[in-house]
C-alpha positions in Angstrom: 0.1 0.1 -0.1 1.5 3.2 -1.3 1.0 6.5 1.5 1.8 10.0 0.1 3.2 11.9 2.7 2.9 15.7 2.1 5.7 18.0 2.9 4.7 20.6 5.6 5.1 23.5 2.9 2.4 21.5 1.0 0.2 20.8 3.9 0.6 24.4 5.0 -0.7 25.5 1.3 -3.4 23.2 1.3 -4.7 24.3 4.8 -4.8 27.9 3.3 -6.5 27.2 0.4 -9.6 25.5 2.5 -9.7 28.3 4.3 -9.7 31.0 1.3 -12.8 28.6 0.0 -14.4 28.4 3.6 -14.5 31.9 3.6 -16.1 32.3 0.5 -19.1 30.4 2.0 -19.0 33.1 4.8 -22.4 35.7 4.9 -20.1 38.6 5.3 -19.2 40.2 1.7 -16.6 42.0 3.0 -14.3 38.8 3.1 -15.1 37.7 -0.4 -12.6 40.1 -2.2 -9.2 39.6 -0.4 -10.1 36.0 -0.2 -10.2 35.9 -4.0 -7.5 38.1 -4.7 -5.2 35.4 -2.6 -6.4 32.4 -4.2 -5.8 34.1 -7.7 -2.1 35.3 -6.5 -1.6 31.5 -5.3 -2.8 29.9 -8.8 -0.8 32.4 -10.5 2.8 32.0 -8.5 2.7 28.2 -7.9 6.3 27.2 -9.2 5.4 23.4 -9.2 7.3 21.3 -12.0 6.4 22.0 -15.7 5.2 18.3 -15.8 3.0 18.4 -13.1 -0.1 19.5 -12.0 0.1 23.0 -10.0 -0.6 22.4 -6.5 -3.1 25.0 -6.3 -4.8 23.2 -8.7 -4.5 19.9 -7.3 -5.6 21.0 -3.7 -8.4 22.8 -4.9 -9.8 20.0 -7.2 -12.1 18.5 -4.6 -13.9 21.8 -3.7 -14.9 22.6 -7.7 -18.5 21.5 -7.5 -18.9 23.3 -4.3 -17.4 26.5 -5.5 -19.7 26.1 -8.9 -22.7 25.8 -6.4 -21.5 28.6 -4.5 -20.8 30.8 -7.7 -24.5 30.2 -8.7 -25.7 32.0 -5.8 -23.9 34.8 -5.7 -25.2 38.1 -6.8 -23.9 39.8 -10.1 -21.0 41.9 -9.2 -17.6 42.7 -9.7 -16.4 40.1 -7.2 -18.6 37.2 -9.0 -16.5 38.0 -12.2 -13.2 37.8 -10.3 -14.9 34.3 -8.9 -15.7 33.0 -12.3 -12.2 34.0 -13.5 -10.6 31.4 -11.2 -13.2 29.1 -12.0 -12.3 29.1 -15.3 -8.4 28.0 -14.6 -9.9 25.2 -12.0 -12.4 23.7 -15.0 -9.4 22.6 -16.9 -8.9 19.7 -14.0 -12.3 18.7 -14.4 -12.4 19.1 -18.6 -12.9 15.3 -19.0 -16.4 15.6 -17.0 -17.4 19.1 -18.1 -16.3 20.1 -21.6 -15.6 23.7 -22.5 -16.1 24.7 -18.8 -12.8 26.7 -19.1 -14.2 28.9 -21.7 -17.5 28.9 -20.0 -16.5 30.6 -17.3 -14.2 32.9 -18.8 -16.9 34.2 -20.6 -19.5 34.6 -17.9 -16.5 36.2 -16.1 -16.4 39.0 -19.1 -19.9 39.4 -19.5 -20.0 40.3 -15.7 -17.3 43.4 -16.0 -18.4 46.9 -16.9 -17.1 48.2 -20.5 -14.6 50.3 -19.3 -12.9 47.7 -17.2 -12.0 44.5 -19.0 -10.9 41.1 -18.3 -7.1 40.6 -17.3 -5.3 39.0 -20.2 -5.8 35.4 -20.7 -2.1 34.9 -20.8 -1.5 36.2 -17.2 -2.8 32.7 -16.1 -0.3 30.9 -17.9 0.5 29.1 -21.3 -1.4 26.1 -20.4 -4.1 27.8 -19.8 -4.6 29.6 -23.2 -4.1 26.3 -24.9 -6.9 25.1 -23.2 -8.9 28.2 -23.8 -7.7 27.9 -27.6 -8.9 24.2 -28.1 -12.3 24.8 -26.1 -12.8 27.8 -28.1 -12.6 25.9 -31.7 -14.9 23.5 -30.7 -17.3 26.0 -29.1 -17.2 28.1 -32.7 -17.6 25.0 -34.7 -20.6 23.9 -32.5 -22.2 27.3 -32.9 -21.8 27.2 -36.8 -22.8 23.6 -37.7 -24.9 22.4 -34.3 -23.6 20.1 -31.9 -25.1 16.8 -32.2 -23.3 15.6 -29.4 -24.2 18.3 -27.3 -26.6 17.4 -23.9 -29.7 19.4 -24.5 -29.8 19.7 -20.3 -26.1 21.4 -20.6 -26.0 24.9 -20.0 -25.7 27.1 -23.0 -22.5 29.3 -23.3 -22.8 33.1 -23.0 -21.4 35.5 -25.2 -21.8 36.3 -29.4 -19.5 35.0 -31.9 -18.0 38.2 -32.0 -16.9 37.7 -28.5 -15.3 34.2 -29.1 -13.6 35.9 -32.0 -12.0 39.1 -29.8 -11.4 36.2 -26.9 -9.3 34.2 -29.9 -7.6 37.1 -30.8 -6.5 37.8 -27.3 -5.4 34.6 -27.1 -3.2 34.4 -30.2 -1.4 37.3 -29.5 -0.2 35.6 -26.4 0.7 32.8 -28.6 2.6 34.7 -31.0 4.8 36.3 -28.1 5.8 32.9 -26.8 7.2 31.1 -29.9 3.7 29.4 -30.6 3.0 31.1 -33.7 1.6 27.4 -35.6 -1.1 27.4 -33.0 -1.8 31.4 -33.0 -2.5 30.5 -36.9 -4.8 27.0 -36.2 -6.8 29.2 -33.5 -7.6 32.1 -36.0 -8.2 29.6 -38.7 -11.0 27.7 -36.2 -12.6 30.5 -35.7 -12.3 31.9 -39.5 -10.5 35.1 -38.9 -7.1 34.3 -40.4 -6.9 37.1 -41.8 -6.6 39.3 -38.8 -3.6 37.8 -38.0 -2.0 40.2 -40.0 -2.7 42.5 -37.2 -0.8 40.6 -34.5 2.4 39.7 -36.1 5.8 42.1 -35.7 9.0 41.9 -36.9 9.9 39.1 -34.7 7.0 36.6 -35.8 5.8 37.5 -39.1 8.2 35.1 -40.9 7.3 31.6 -38.8 3.7 32.6 -39.4 3.9 33.0 -43.2 5.8 30.0 -43.5 3.5 27.8 -41.5 0.7 29.5 -43.6 2.3 28.5 -46.7 2.9 24.8 -45.8 -0.8 24.6 -44.9 -1.8 25.4 -48.1 -1.6 22.4 -49.5 -3.5 20.5 -46.9 -6.1 23.1 -47.4 -9.7 22.8 -48.9 -10.4 25.4 -51.3 -11.2 28.6 -50.4 -9.0 28.1 -47.4 -5.9 27.7 -49.1 -6.3 30.8 -51.1 -7.3 32.5 -48.3 -3.9 31.8 -46.3 -1.7 32.5 -49.5 -3.3 35.8 -49.6 -3.4 36.6 -45.7 0.7 35.6 -46.0 1.0 38.0 -49.0 -0.6 40.9 -47.3 1.7 40.3 -44.3 5.4 40.1 -46.2 4.0 43.5 -48.1 3.4 44.7 -44.8 6.8 43.9 -43.8 8.5 45.2 -47.3 9.3 41.2 -48.1 8.8 42.1 -51.7 10.3 38.9 -53.4 8.2 36.3 -50.9 5.4 38.6 -51.4 5.6 38.4 -55.5 6.4 34.9 -55.4 2.9 34.4 -53.6 1.4 36.8 -56.0 2.7 34.3 -58.7 1.1 31.5 -57.3 -2.2 33.0 -56.7 -1.9 34.0 -60.2 -3.5 37.4 -59.8 -2.5 40.2 -62.2 -3.2 43.0 -60.0 -0.8 41.7 -57.2 1.8 40.8 -59.1 1.8 44.5 -60.6 1.5 46.1 -57.2 4.4 44.0 -55.7 6.6 44.8 -58.9 5.8 48.5 -58.6 6.0 48.2 -55.0 10.2 49.0 -54.0 11.8 52.0 -54.7 15.4 50.1 -54.8 16.1 49.6 -58.5 18.4 46.3 -57.6 15.2 44.5 -55.8 13.3 45.7 -59.1 15.7 43.9 -61.3 15.3 40.7 -59.2 12.0 41.0 -59.1 11.8 40.6 -62.7 14.5 37.5 -62.9 11.8 36.0 -60.7 9.2 37.0 -63.6 11.2 36.2 -66.2 11.6 32.6 -64.5 8.1 32.2 -64.0 7.2 33.5 -67.3 4.4 35.9 -66.0 2.8 37.8 -69.4 4.1 41.3 -69.4 0.7 42.8 -70.2 0.2 41.8 -66.3 2.7 44.5 -65.2 0.9 47.0 -67.5 -0.6 49.9 -65.5 -3.9 49.2 -67.4 -4.0 45.5 -68.1 -7.4 45.2 -68.8 -8.4 45.2 -72.4 -5.1 47.0 -73.9 -4.6 46.6 -77.2 -0.9 45.3 -79.0 0.0 49.2 -79.7 -0.4 49.9 -75.9 1.7 47.0 -74.8 4.4 47.9 -76.7 4.1 51.5 -75.5 4.4 50.3 -72.3 7.4 48.4 -73.0 9.4 51.3 -73.8 8.4 52.9 -70.8 10.3 50.1 -68.8 14.2 51.2 -68.5 16.1 49.0 -70.7 17.9 46.9 -67.7 14.4 46.1 -66.2 13.3 45.1 -69.5 16.6 42.9 -70.4 16.0 40.9 -67.1 12.0 40.4 -67.8 12.4 39.3 -71.2 15.1 36.4 -70.0 17.6 37.8 -72.9 20.5 37.2 -70.3 19.5 33.5 -70.1 21.4 32.0 -73.0 24.8 34.2 -72.6 24.9 33.4 -68.7 23.9 29.4 -69.2 26.8 29.1 -71.5 29.3 31.0 -69.2 28.0 28.7 -66.7 28.6 25.7 -68.9 32.2 26.7 -68.8 32.4 27.2 -65.5 31.7 23.6 -65.0 33.9 22.3 -67.6 31.0 20.9 -69.6 31.1 23.6 -72.6 32.5 21.1 -75.4 30.2 19.4 -77.3 29.5 15.5 -76.8 29.0 13.1 -79.3 26.4 9.9 -79.4 28.9 7.4 -78.3 29.7 10.0 -74.9 26.2 9.1 -73.9 25.4 5.7 -75.1 29.1 4.4 -74.1 27.6 1.2 -76.5 31.2 -0.9 -75.3 29.5 -1.0 -71.8 26.4 -2.4 -73.1 25.6 -6.4 -72.5 25.0 -7.0 -76.4 25.5 -10.5 -77.9 28.0 -9.9 -81.2 26.7 -10.1 -84.5 23.3 -9.5 -83.1 22.7 -5.7 -84.3 22.6 -6.5 -87.9 18.5 -5.9 -87.9 18.5 -2.5 -86.6 16.7 0.0 -89.0 19.7 2.3 -89.0 17.0 5.3 -90.0 15.5 4.7 -86.5 18.9 4.8 -85.1 19.7 7.9 -86.8 16.3 9.6 -85.9 17.0 8.5 -82.3 20.8 10.2 -82.5 18.9 13.3 -83.8 17.0 14.0 -80.4 19.8 12.6 -78.0 22.1 15.2 -80.1 19.6 17.8 -79.0 18.7 17.2 -75.7 22.4 16.7 -74.8 23.6 19.7 -76.1 20.8 21.7 -75.4 21.4 25.5 -75.3 24.9 25.4 -75.7 24.8 25.9 -79.5 27.9 23.7 -80.6 26.6 20.2 -81.6 28.6 18.3 -83.6 25.8 16.8 -86.0 23.7 20.3 -86.6 25.4 23.4 -85.6 29.1 22.8 -86.0 28.6 20.0 -88.9 30.5 21.2 -92.2 28.0 20.7 -94.2 24.8 21.3 -91.8 22.4 19.4 -94.0 24.3 15.7 -94.1 22.9 14.7 -91.0 19.4 15.7 -92.0 19.6 13.4 -95.1 20.5 10.7 -93.0 16.9 10.4 -92.0 13.6 10.3 -94.0 10.6 12.6 -94.6 9.5 13.4 -91.0 12.9 12.4 -89.3 14.2 15.1 -91.5 11.7 17.6 -90.0 12.9 16.5 -86.3 16.5 16.6 -87.3 16.1 20.4 -88.8 14.0 21.2 -85.7 16.7 20.2 -83.2 18.8 22.9 -84.6 16.1 24.8 -82.1 17.3 22.9 -78.7 21.0 23.1 -79.6 20.4 26.7 -80.1 17.8 27.5 -77.0 17.3 30.8 -75.7 19.6 32.2 -78.2 17.6 34.2 -80.1 20.2 36.6 -81.8 22.6 34.0 -83.2 20.3 31.1 -83.4 17.6 32.4 -85.7 20.7 33.1 -88.2 21.6 29.0 -88.1 18.0 27.9 -88.6 17.3 30.8 -91.5 19.1 29.0 -94.1 17.0 25.6 -93.6 13.9 27.9 -94.3 14.9 27.9 -98.1 15.3 24.1 -98.6 13.4 22.6 -101.6 12.8 20.0 -99.2 8.9 20.5 -97.7 9.9 18.5 -94.0 13.2 20.4 -93.6 11.7 23.7 -94.4 9.1 22.5 -91.6 11.3 21.3 -89.2 13.4 25.0 -89.4 9.9 26.8 -88.7 9.6 24.5 -85.7 13.3 25.1 -84.4 12.2 28.9 -84.6 9.6 28.1 -82.1 11.7 25.9 -80.0 14.5 28.7 -79.6 12.3 31.3 -78.6 10.6 29.4 -75.9 10.8 31.5 -72.6 12.9 34.6 -74.2 10.9 37.6 -75.3 12.8 39.7 -77.9 11.6 43.2 -79.2 12.0 42.0 -82.8 9.1 39.6 -82.2 11.2 37.3 -84.6 8.9 34.0 -84.0 5.6 35.9 -85.1 7.4 37.2 -88.4 8.5 34.2 -89.5 6.3 32.1 -88.6 2.9 34.2 -88.8 3.3 33.8 -92.8 3.1 30.4 -93.0 0.1 29.2 -91.0 -2.2 29.8 -93.6 0.0 27.4 -95.7 -1.6 24.5 -97.9 1.3 22.2 -96.7 0.3 20.4 -93.6 3.9 19.9 -92.5 4.5 23.8 -92.9 1.4 24.5 -91.4 1.7 22.3 -88.3 4.7 23.2 -87.5 4.3 27.1 -87.7 1.3 26.5 -85.4 3.1 24.3 -82.9 6.4 26.6 -83.0 4.1 30.0 -82.6 2.7 27.6 -79.3 6.3 27.2 -78.4 7.8 30.4 -79.1 4.8 32.2 -76.9 4.0 30.1 -73.9 2.7 31.6 -71.3 2.7 34.9 -72.6 -1.2 35.4 -72.8 -0.9 37.9 -76.2 -4.1 38.7 -77.9 -2.7 39.4 -81.1 -1.9 35.8 -81.6 -5.6 35.0 -81.8 -6.1 35.8 -85.4 -3.1 33.6 -86.5 -4.7 30.5 -84.5 -8.3 30.8 -83.5 -9.5 30.3 -87.3 -8.2 27.1 -87.5 -9.9 25.7 -84.3 -13.5 26.6 -85.8 -12.8 25.9 -89.5 -14.9 22.7 -90.2 -13.0 22.6 -93.1 -9.8 21.8 -92.1 -8.6 18.0 -90.6 -9.1 17.1 -86.9 -4.8 17.6 -87.0 -4.7 20.8 -87.7 -7.8 21.9 -85.6 -6.3 20.1 -82.3 -2.6 21.4 -82.9 -4.0 24.9 -83.2 -5.9 24.4 -79.8 -3.1 23.1 -78.2 -1.0 25.9 -79.0 -3.5 28.7 -77.7 -3.8 26.5 -74.7 0.1 26.9 -74.4 0.0 30.9 -75.4 -2.9 31.5 -72.8 -2.1 28.7 -69.9 -3.8 29.4 -67.0 -5.8 32.7 -68.3 -9.1 31.4 -68.7 -9.4 33.0 -71.8 -13.3 33.6 -72.7 -12.9 33.7 -76.6 -10.5 30.4 -77.1 -12.8 28.4 -74.7 -15.9 29.5 -76.4 -14.4 28.5 -79.6 -12.9 25.4 -78.3 -16.5 24.4 -76.7 -18.6 25.3 -79.7 -16.4 23.4 -82.4 -16.6 20.0 -80.3 -20.2 20.5 -79.9 -20.7 21.5 -83.6 -18.7 18.4 -84.6 -20.8 16.4 -82.2 -24.1 17.8 -83.4 -22.8 16.7 -87.2 -21.9 13.4 -86.1 -18.5 14.5 -87.1 -16.3 11.2 -87.2 -13.3 13.4 -86.3 -14.3 13.2 -82.7 -13.3 9.8 -82.7 -10.0 10.6 -84.0 -6.6 10.2 -81.8 -6.1 14.1 -82.7 -9.2 15.2 -80.4 -7.3 14.6 -77.1 -4.7 17.7 -77.6 -7.8 19.6 -78.5 -9.0 18.4 -75.2 -5.7 19.3 -73.6 -6.0 22.7 -74.8 -9.2 23.6 -73.3 -7.6 22.3 -70.2 -4.4 24.2 -70.0 -6.4 27.4 -70.2 -7.6 26.7 -66.7 -4.5 25.6 -65.1 -4.2 26.2 -61.6 -7.6 27.8 -61.4 -9.2 25.5 -59.5 -13.0 26.2 -59.1 -13.1 28.9 -62.3 -13.8 25.8 -64.6 -17.0 24.5 -63.1 -18.9 26.2 -66.2 -16.9 24.9 -68.6 -17.1 21.3 -67.4 -20.8 21.5 -67.4 -21.3 22.7 -70.7 -19.1 19.4 -71.9 -21.2 17.3 -70.2 -23.6 18.1 -72.4 -21.8 16.5 -75.4 -22.8 12.7 -75.3 -19.6 11.3 -76.8 -16.3 9.5 -74.9 -14.3 12.8 -75.8 -16.1 14.8 -73.8 -15.4 12.6 -71.0 -11.9 12.6 -71.2 -11.9 16.5 -71.9 -14.0 17.1 -68.5 -11.3 14.8 -66.5 -8.4 17.2 -68.3 -10.0 20.1 -67.3 -10.7 19.2 -64.0 -7.3 17.8 -63.8 -5.3 21.2 -65.1 -7.8 23.2 -62.6 -6.3 21.6 -59.7 -2.9 21.0 -60.8 -0.4 20.8 -58.1 -3.0 21.7 -55.2 -2.9 17.9 -53.6 -6.6 18.3 -53.3 -7.6 15.1 -52.0 -11.1 14.6 -53.1 -10.3 15.4 -56.8 -7.6 12.6 -56.6 -10.3 10.3 -55.2 -12.6 11.3 -57.9 -10.0 10.3 -60.8 -9.4 7.2 -58.6 -13.2 6.4 -59.4 -12.8 7.0 -63.2 -9.9 4.0 -63.4 -12.1 1.5 -61.1 -14.4 1.1 -64.6 -14.0 -2.1 -66.3 -14.8 -1.1 -70.0 -15.0 -4.0 -71.8 -13.2 -3.0 -75.2 -13.2 -6.4 -77.0 -15.6 -6.7 -80.2 -18.4 -8.9 -79.6 -20.0 -10.9 -82.1 -23.6 -10.3 -82.2 -26.0 -11.3 -84.7 -28.1 -8.0 -84.3 -26.2 -5.1 -86.6 -27.3 -2.5 -83.9 -25.5 -4.7 -81.4 -22.2 -4.6 -83.6 -22.4 -0.6 -84.2 -22.3 -0.2 -80.3 -19.1 -2.3 -79.9 -17.3 -0.4 -82.7 -17.4 2.8 -80.5 -16.4 1.0 -77.1 -12.8 0.0 -77.8 -12.3 4.4 -78.1 -14.4 5.1 -74.7 -11.6 3.8 -72.3 -9.1 6.8 -73.2 -10.4 8.7 -70.8 -8.9 6.4 -67.9 -5.4 7.1 -69.3 -5.7 10.8 -68.3 -7.8 10.2 -65.1 -4.2 8.4 -64.1 -2.1 11.2 -65.4 -4.7 13.7 -63.3 -3.8 11.6 -60.2 0.1 12.7 -60.7 -1.0 16.0 -61.8 -2.9 17.2 -58.8 -0.6 15.2 -56.3 2.6 16.5 -57.6 2.8 20.1 -55.7 2.6 18.3 -52.3 5.6 15.9 -50.7 2.9 13.8 -48.7 0.6 13.6 -51.4 2.8 13.0 -53.9 4.5 9.8 -51.9 0.7 8.5 -51.8 -0.1 8.7 -55.4 2.8 6.3 -55.8 1.4 3.9 -53.4 -1.9 4.0 -55.6 -0.2 3.8 -58.8 1.1 0.3 -57.4 -2.3 -0.8 -56.9 -3.4 0.7 -60.1 -0.9 -1.6 -61.9 -1.5 -4.5 -59.9 -5.7 -4.7 -60.7 -5.9 -1.9 -63.7 -6.9 -2.3 -67.2 -4.3 -2.4 -69.8 -5.0 1.2 -70.9 -4.2 2.5 -67.1 -1.1 -0.2 -66.6 0.4 1.8 -69.7 -0.2 4.9 -68.2 1.0 4.6 -64.8 4.7 4.8 -65.7 4.3 8.2 -67.5 2.2 9.5 -64.2 5.1 8.1 -62.1 7.5 10.5 -64.3 5.1 13.2 -63.9 5.3 13.1 -59.9 9.3 13.7 -59.8 10.5 15.1 -63.0 14.4 15.6 -62.9 14.0 14.0 -59.4 15.5 10.5 -59.5 14.7 8.7 -56.0 16.0 5.0 -55.7 12.5 3.6 -54.7 11.2 5.4 -58.1 13.8 4.2 -60.2 13.2 0.5 -59.0 9.8 0.8 -59.8 10.5 1.8 -63.2 13.1 -0.6 -64.0 10.9 -3.4 -62.9 8.0 -1.9 -65.2 10.5 -1.4 -68.5 10.8 -5.3 -68.2 7.2 -5.6 -68.7 5.3 -8.0 -71.0 3.4 -5.7 -72.5 5.5 -3.5 -74.8 3.6 -0.6 -74.5 4.1 -0.3 -70.5 7.6 -1.3 -71.3 8.1 1.7 -73.7 6.3 3.9 -71.5 8.3 3.0 -68.4 11.6 3.6 -70.4 10.8 7.0 -71.4 9.5 7.4 -67.8 13.0 6.9 -66.5 14.6 9.4 -68.7 11.9 11.8 -67.6 12.9 11.2 -63.6 16.5 11.4 -64.7 16.3 14.6 -66.8 19.5 16.6 -66.7 20.9 14.9 -63.3 23.7 12.7 -65.1 22.2 9.9 -62.7 24.9 7.3 -62.9 22.5 4.2 -61.5 20.0 5.4 -63.8 22.4 5.9 -66.5 23.9 1.8 -65.8 20.1 0.8 -66.0 19.6 2.3 -69.1 22.8 0.5 -70.7 21.4 -2.6 -69.7 18.0 -2.1 -71.3 19.7 -1.2 -74.7 21.3 -4.5 -74.5 18.1 -6.4 -73.3 15.8 -4.7 -76.0 18.7 -5.1 -79.1 15.8 -6.7 -81.2 13.0 -4.6 -80.5 13.5 -1.4 -82.2 10.4 0.6 -80.8 12.1 0.2 -77.0 15.4 0.3 -78.1 14.5 4.0 -79.7 13.1 4.9 -76.5 16.1 3.7 -74.6 18.2 6.2 -76.7 15.5 9.1 -76.0 15.6 8.1 -72.1 19.6 8.0 -72.3 19.4 11.9 -74.2 17.0 13.1 -71.7 19.3 11.9 -68.6 22.3 13.9 -69.7 20.4 16.9 -70.9 22.0 20.1 -71.0 25.1 17.7 -70.1 23.6 17.5 -66.5 22.8 21.2 -66.3 19.0 21.3 -67.4 15.8 20.0 -65.6 12.7 19.1 -66.2 11.0 19.8 -62.8 8.0 22.7 -63.1 8.4 23.4 -59.9 11.1 26.2 -58.7 11.8 29.0 -56.1 12.6 26.2 -53.5 9.8 23.9 -55.2 7.1 26.6 -53.8 6.4 28.0 -57.4 4.7 26.2 -60.5 5.5 26.9 -64.1 2.3 27.0 -65.9 4.1 26.5 -69.4 6.8 24.1 -68.1 3.2 21.6 -66.8 1.9 22.5 -70.6 4.9 21.0 -72.0 5.2 17.7 -70.0 1.5 17.6 -70.6 1.5 17.4 -74.1 4.3 15.0 -74.4 2.7 12.6 -71.9 -0.4 13.0 -74.0 1.3 11.8 -77.0 2.4 8.7 -74.9 -1.0 7.7 -74.0 -0.9 6.6 -77.7 2.7 6.6 -78.5 2.3 3.8 -81.6 0.0 6.4 -83.2 2.1 9.5 -82.3 6.2 9.4 -81.1 6.7 6.0 -82.7 4.8 7.1 -86.1 5.8 10.4 -87.7 4.8 12.7 -84.8 8.1 12.2 -82.9 9.0 15.9 -83.2 6.3 16.4 -80.1 9.1 15.1 -77.8 10.1 19.0 -78.3 7.0 20.0 -76.3 9.4 19.2 -73.7 11.1 22.2 -74.5 8.9 24.7 -72.4 9.6 22.7 -69.2 13.2 23.4 -69.7 15.1 25.3 -67.5 18.9 25.5 -66.3 19.5 24.5 -62.5 21.7 26.9 -61.3 22.5 29.8 -59.0 24.5 32.9 -60.2 25.5 35.3 -58.4 25.8 38.5 -59.8 26.3 42.4 -58.4 25.0 45.3 -58.9 25.9 46.3 -62.0 24.4 42.2 -63.4 28.1 40.9 -63.6 29.2 37.6 -62.4 30.6 37.8 -58.3 31.8 34.5 -57.5 31.0 33.7 -53.5 31.2 30.8 -51.6 27.8 29.3 -51.0 27.1 25.7 -49.3 24.8 23.4 -51.5 22.7 20.3 -49.7 19.2 18.9 -49.2 16.7 21.0 -48.3 14.8 20.3 -45.3 11.5 21.3 -43.9 12.0 23.7 -40.7 8.6 25.1 -40.7 7.2 24.9 -36.9 10.3 23.9 -35.5 11.5 25.7 -32.4 14.7 28.0 -32.3 16.5 28.5 -35.8 17.2 25.3 -37.1 19.6 24.4 -40.4 17.7 24.5 -43.5 20.0 22.4 -45.2 21.8 19.0 -44.2 24.9 17.3 -46.0 25.9 20.5 -47.4 29.5 21.1 -49.3 30.8 24.5 -49.8 31.2 25.9 -53.5 32.1 28.8 -55.1 29.1 30.0 -57.3 27.8 29.5 -60.2 26.9 26.1 -58.9 24.1 23.4 -60.2 21.4 22.8 -57.8 19.3 19.7 -57.9 15.9 19.6 -57.6 15.4 18.9 -53.8 19.3 20.9 -53.2 19.0 24.3 -51.6 21.7 26.7 -51.2 22.7 29.4 -48.4 25.8 31.9 -48.7 28.7 31.0 -46.5 29.3 34.1 -45.2 27.5 37.7 -44.6 29.7 39.5 -46.4 27.0 40.4 -49.1 23.1 40.3 -48.5 21.1 38.5 -51.1 17.6 40.3 -52.6 16.5 37.1 -53.6 14.4 35.2 -50.7 15.7 31.8 -52.4 18.8 31.3 -53.6 18.2 29.9 -57.2 18.3 31.2 -60.9 20.0 34.7 -61.0 20.9 36.3 -57.7 21.9 39.8 -57.0 24.0 40.7 -54.1 24.6 43.8 -52.4 27.8 44.2 -50.0 27.0 44.0 -46.4 27.9 47.3 -44.7 28.5 45.9 -41.6 31.2 43.5 -42.9 34.0 45.5 -43.2 33.6 46.9 -39.4 33.5 43.4 -38.2 37.1 43.1 -40.3 38.4 46.2 -39.1 37.8 44.9 -35.3 39.7 42.0 -35.8 42.6 43.6 -37.2 
């Protein structure tokens, strides 16, 4: 038997507390006030350990029911208010039997006070009391707003209004913020639906942690709370003059007004240049920066560009990118062109001697074209095309459409170099061979991707070919315009492309590619004119029972429609409802695409569940032999009907990709789909895995794709091989390179798979390991919409690889150019010249909500800039000699000398 022996001090305290309670029971009211004051002082000054209940609360707990009865008998007065305040604290010990007692007495206490003498701050009772109160506030607010079915009808209703609850929540939040509990403060404000008011409570010490926590919560919130959190964090950053952070949130929100305000807010010209670099990286339309961005014409926009200072326009138009990238290549020692054998390393392949004779040389040359283009992308010095003594020689080693891809590969080699690039491509535009000319037009579009020029050469060169009678020239010009102006939202391009979508005399190929090009240009713009035209075209074709809707090309028209709503969430509801009116398989595909694009990168769990439901339908695509003719006709259409499932699988990846936990969960779902899914679903799963982790080769993913690349179904194997290239794009991953060499040996007698192995090898060594495809940047917080458009268009072609990529539309691989961007960190001085400084580069760690100032990177190495950054890596300056203008060290970062640094040096001397 355990006997607890109280110390003399404890017995004395217990006796004193019991005496005070007895005093409250006496009839002499003059004794109440001193007794209550003493009780309050004893509870507040209790100094028992942090891990146990304070002794006054422990000793008063048995008296709590008596004190409650006593409280009810008292007349309203200031003494009764103080009594309620004390009972509120004691109620913490009874919270298991009396829910929301702490809050009840706190509100009663406040109601008994005159307006001119408010109740003391809840923080005076300590941290645990505030946390208790915060939890009960949230519960009470939900019970009042939604009704609490579990509430006992006989239990007393809590006093106070919703405004009283919110006022108390603000008091608690202010205390939590001042005691390093920022996440608790945000959660409390969110619980009572006044999270936007937190901007009034934060100060210079707390705003950064509050904003970091709110931004990290966004992926886990349902609309419209996710947007509210972003807008609130944006308001806090603006309030504290943190312009790069604010601008990055404005870009995420896709709000032209906020982008314009943030860009124009800073007076410092260096800060303005840094913001211009950020806008250029996100490929934000220049029209958004226009003082009156609504309804301006082409002429006004040109005037506006002239108003901008030249240095700003240079930063905004990305015109420094090509030169900086080549300098970066020299620093890393990768400027020299690589030939195909450097990539293939055929001598390491496990091939049987004498067994390669049956490989199609034209197919091999075509693969070489793409590998050469991807590997030497952006350096402008590849040996097959740019520096070949007779540039035509390699082109003529290809057949028909192969010539087109070969000529177009020039655009990739000369990527972003609009000056010299156009002069190299120009000679091929005069070729008598139609396919070479078409390739040159495509090359013009590719090399202008992501770069804005005053000359507007792409439009001048391609515009005239849009109406050409030749199909290859027409499709190349249309696609070239889409790539060159991806994300620009330029209204003056509509007359060139929109008529082709609506024209019922052109083929579905041209109409769909025009719709796709418009999707690229107006990505995420919700452009009503383009949306209306695409929807009207689909409806008219359906009304006329036009067979072109059954064609493989229709999926690109649906994708063009989806891209218009990229990242706009609920804005697409009306369009989805309109699509439901079209009773044709393409309608379901289009609905899925539009919904997936709308919620791209949000991690929205409900939308992912919806997409999974589309995947569980069993669609019988076999042709049944029926005696009735009617049934035969029905079964003819059925094979078309399962296309939507391929896009439902891609949709899961597209929605989940913005958020780490969601992306990891999606990989589990893909594993299940691979086991139990229909053939079309199994074929698409590798593509979805590639999309979730583009340029981010994690070992479990590589092993999974390696397994799928040996699948019995060659369509699955083919897509898995391409996905391996996508996952390793621009990483030079040695393990992946080894896997692909083994696959080259394994598939030496399968020309299609071998072709894809070569493409994947080219992707892995893209830009000699310096160019990535991951659409997220700025510490993986901002999604590049043109990059997503390029990835989706390429993957859409792979949903039917046999009809597109392996047929004569292999040039669709160049859609990836909108997603290509160097993974570098280049530090610049105040005159925008290279400024080498030491930086630490390591794996990024999530430190949101952690106490103190933990390190944000692990396993770092110290380098001198410029440096290459992996997808999951983060950089920080090694010394405090310079102050960066950017909040994330990535891309171009302008540095300013720290005025305090020299003083420290002098002190040391």
